[in-house]
PASEBA-476818 format. One record per residue (C-alpha): y, z, x. Coordinates in steps of 0.001 Angstrom, whole numbers, padded with zeros to 6 digits, always signed. Example, Ala and Ser with C-alpha at 12.3 -4.5 7.8 and 13.67 -1.06 7.14 Angstrom:
residues 2
-004500+007800+012300;-001060+007140+013670;
END
This chain:
residues 345
-030246+060172-030565;-028554+063031-028282;-030795+062244-025686;-030541+058376-025834;-026786+058704-025843;-027025+060646-023058;-029371+058765-021172;-026699+055300-022211;-023840+057030-020798;-025515+058003-017512;-026813+054210-016729;-023331+052974-017871;-021458+055293-015485;-023841+053880-012605;-023069+050264-013089;-019688+050396-013984;-019311+051940-010013;-021621+049156-008691;-019229+046487-010439;-016883+045120-007378;-015750+041815-009024;-014118+040782-012578;-017232+038738-012754;-019138+042090-012659;-017095+043833-015172;-017631+040621-017548;-021145+040558-017271;-020778+044476-018074;-018636+043979-021110;-021216+041274-022481;-024164+043598-021812;-022628+046852-023706;-020744+045824-025977;-021183+041956-026682;-021560+041403-030378;-025008+039979-030505;-026636+041677-027732;-024906+044783-026580;-026405+047691-025746;-024716+049598-028006;-024148+046964-030816;-028368+047326-030282;-027903+050893-031154;-025609+050547-034310;-028189+048289-035686;-030756+051511-035208;-028551+053755-038087;-029858+052172-041016;-033328+054163-040283;-031706+057478-040461;-030872+059790-043214;-027287+060237-044083;-026513+063691-042478;-028306+061896-038513;-026667+058536-039631;-022900+060325-039574;-022952+062066-036498;-024933+059271-034651;-022471+057113-035527;-019854+059258-034783;-021530+059592-031067;-022147+056150-030868;-018463+055068-031566;-017347+057397-029006;-019677+056187-026039;-018458+052589-026755;-014763+053732-026623;-015947+055155-023486;-017572+051838-022351;-014566+049683-023268;-012344+051952-021389;-014072+051965-018444;-014457+048349-018467;-010218+048086-019065;-009563+050368-016560;-012007+048127-013935;-010430+044645-014841;-006705+046239-014763;-007714+047695-011263;-008657+044019-010430;-005859+041952-011292;-003395+044653-010097;-005478+044049-006171;-005249+040328-007282;-001464+040575-007295;-001240+042111-004883;-003126+039938-002440;-001261+036898-003858;+002178+038587-002985;+000985+038910+000403;-000130+035136+000445;+002905+034213-000931;+005102+036504+001026;+008508+034743+002978;+010067+035897+005419;+014030+035332+004447;+014969+036073+008213;+013007+033022+009161;+015260+029796+009606;+014786+026961+006848;+012830+023975+006488;+014565+020934+006870;+014146+018236+004781;+013785+014766+005392;+017350+012934+004716;+016482+009544+003083;+017710+006244+004087;+018550+002576+003405;+015943+000178+002317;+015444-002928+004457;+016493-005215+002228;+019974-003466+001965;+020333-002889+005970;+019764-006315+006185;+022253-007080+003347;+024782-004651+005551;+024275-006366+008736;+025129-009979+007113;+028410-008748+005371;+029240-006801+008615;+028978-010697+009868;+030596-012531+007418;+033371-010144+007516;+034074-010251+011043;+034511-014305+010673;+037287-013620+008038;+034752-013800+004999;+035722-011749+001801;+032696-009960+000179;+032405-010807-003617;+030338-009224-006270;+029822-010038-010323;+027937-010310-012772;+024102-010924-013127;+024158-012208-016644;+025693-015695-017234;+026605-018046-019342;+025332-021890-018783;+028556-022947-018057;+028697-020772-015044;+024665-020922-013933;+024366-023953-014816;+027100-026419-015889;+029779-025774-013542;+027471-026420-010682;+027125-029470-011624;+023471-029444-012446;+023057-031857-015295;+021138-031334-018876;+018015-032416-017824;+017318-030647-014755;+014368-028536-014630;+015895-025307-013515;+017831-025472-017464;+014151-024877-018678;+013209-021718-020247;+009883-021983-017922;+012691-021029-015299;+015063-019310-016469;+015301-015630-018305;+017743-016502-021243;+018423-013982-023453;+019805-015475-026609;+019994-019319-027567;+020458-022624-025648;+023879-024121-025488;+026787-023376-023064;+027980-019957-024219;+023583-019124-023956;+023597-016051-021907;+021163-015754-019290;+019581-014068-015948;+021888-015581-013110;+019473-017746-011487;+021503-018065-008219;+024248-016333-006223;+026496-019500-006355;+027719-018817-009870;+030186-016479-007904;+031282-019456-006112;+032808-020321-009533;+034291-016765-010207;+035930-016767-007238;+037597-020205-006918;+038812-019573-010715;+040313-016281-009529;+041851-017219-006373;+043133-020582-005024;+042726-022416-001686;+042182-021444+001696;+039336-019215+000560;+036432-017521+002498;+033679-015771+000251;+030234-014484+001453;+028226-013310-002263;+025225-011467-001989;+023373-010543-005130;+020242-010132-007303;+018916-013231-008996;+016533-013835-011818;+013641-016618-011800;+010831-016408-014099;+008327-016848-011024;+004711-015095-011059;+004663-012240-008431;+002524-013420-005308;+003049-012775-001866;+006140-015080-001434;+007503-015331-004971;+008994-012561-007070;+010830-013005-010297;+013683-010887-008725;+015329-011402-005345;+018099-011235-003420;+020576-014511-002069;+023701-014491-000184;+026119-017044-000464;+028380-018535+001788;+031800-020441+000491;+034946-021685+002680;+037142-023539+000988;+040227-025312+002627;+042119-028686+003512;+040297-030673+006109;+036870-028925+005888;+034564-030993+007260;+030462-030851+007720;+031238-029969+011272;+032548-026894+010202;+029435-025974+008125;+027495-026260+011494;+029736-024448+013440;+029646-021687+011027;+025843-021350+010264;+025303-021446+014163;+027800-018778+014689;+026426-016668+012199;+022997-016997+012905;+023666-016556+016838;+025133-012986+015405;+022236-012395+013229;+019438-013165+015997;+020462-013487+019317;+023197-016097+021778;+019873-017999+022283;+019125-018902+018563;+019750-022436+017863;+020102-024649+014188;+019030-028039+013057;+020265-029471+009579;+017457-031523+007600;+019067-034012+004815;+018013-032362+001172;+019649-032507-002326;+021196-029987-004003;+023329-030674-007628;+026203-028624-006204;+026764-030242-002633;+027273-033224-001027;+026190-034250+001292;+023219-031269+001365;+021117-030133+003667;+018019-028013+004625;+019017-025209+007312;+016191-024348+010327;+017193-021772+012984;+014091-021233+015985;+011738-018569+015276;+013625-015022+016509;+009428-014229+017334;+008215-016768+019766;+011871-018249+020287;+010830-021919+019180;+007408-022105+021435;+005415-021773+018252;+003802-018483+016522;+002130-016790+013206;+005711-015798+011949;+006541-019822+012420;+003813-020993+011709;+003786-022621+015437;+006695-024860+014431;+009387-023111+016318;+011484-023198+013354;+012197-020980+010403;+014070-022324+007047;+017105-020650+006088;+017950-021947+003186;+020399-024590+001437;+024216-025726+002446;+026225-029037+002026;+029985-029621+001626;+030983-028078-002250;+030456-031400-004923;+033677-033048-006110;+032935-032100-009681;+032375-028715-008663;+035985-028143-007423;+037240-030481-010335;+035796-027893-012417;+037956-024778-011196;+041259-026943-010683;+040931-027717-007358;+041505-031205-005754;+038926-032603-004164;+041523-035326-002864;+043407-032293-001253;+040661-029503-000444;+036977-029648+000269;+034539-027257+001200;+031396-025704+002529;+028760-023697+000779;+025572-022346+001876;+022723-019466+000617;+019707-017933+001942;+016922-015633+000627;+017024-011921+001719;+013457-010853+000977;+011879-013835+003096;+014193-013434+005751;+013554-009542+005303;+009903-009788+005482;+010022-012532+008532;+011947-009828+010600;+010015-007088+009757;+006634-009096+010085;+005557-008542+005975;+002793-010889+004479;+003636-009988+001160;+007221-009813-000295;+006071-007590-003122;+006043-004630-000505;+009451-004506-000573;+009855-003548-004230;+006871-001604-004843;+008482+001644-003984;+005601+003440-001402;+006727+005629+000582;+004705+005492+003239;+006065+001841+004120;+009743+002293+003305;+009575+005624+005688;+009169+002914+008736;+012069+001968+008274;+013925+004950+009035;
END
């Protein structure tokens, strides 16, 4: 047994010196002290064939060898760990004398940029910027805007109702026109108000629709206001937004809260009326609805339509933003893809 142990010790010493990686050291542990196939484990199993005296002496020697093997392997693994840590420290070393990396600054969302631009135009024209609640009662969302009880917009298929269906029912506002009513209740004519904000409708998301989108409402109420004032105001707004050569046109249309009502178009800012992909070769782009404030709306806020008149118009920011930036799908504006948003920095 003594000769066998001397041979094993020499063999282990040679193999330990040849180990150059952690994998080598772990393989060495399995080979020598593994529970099932280790060389020392196998030698332990032969002790039962020896006499009691020989077993005692051989067992002590085997335990001593086992301790040497485990200690040698542990030292080797510790050395490899220290070398790995030293290499990691060198690789991750930071030169504190170097200037820091500048963190990229964020920027405003394209819809916000357009909204600010539009607000600046309205303010320069003497309008006050109005902001109000996004949750409204049926009175403000529909009744006060002269929308009849049987109008499709009141249907739960079109409006996000929160509870019930009566005049005090709460719902997400479906148009920024609700802010007209709040403005006229709080202030007496003359008044000029521009009201940007989010609105909500039960639309299925696609390239041109979203259940949440942005609008901007314009309202002016004073004595002697006519349709000519509406046309002049819209024309000036469009020229300031798209350039002095931009033209507008009005097409008769129906909206419950104005009479008469009209759709507003302006010459395409890409082709200037010649026809292109943006305007679908028509030379015109639809901006939104407009008209003279309906007498019933004025009466509802205690403004005498025999003394005062006014106009209102609204446009959708999302579609306008998509057209200005050449987007084929307005959902891109809400997907928070940094690669997309970085284009507008």
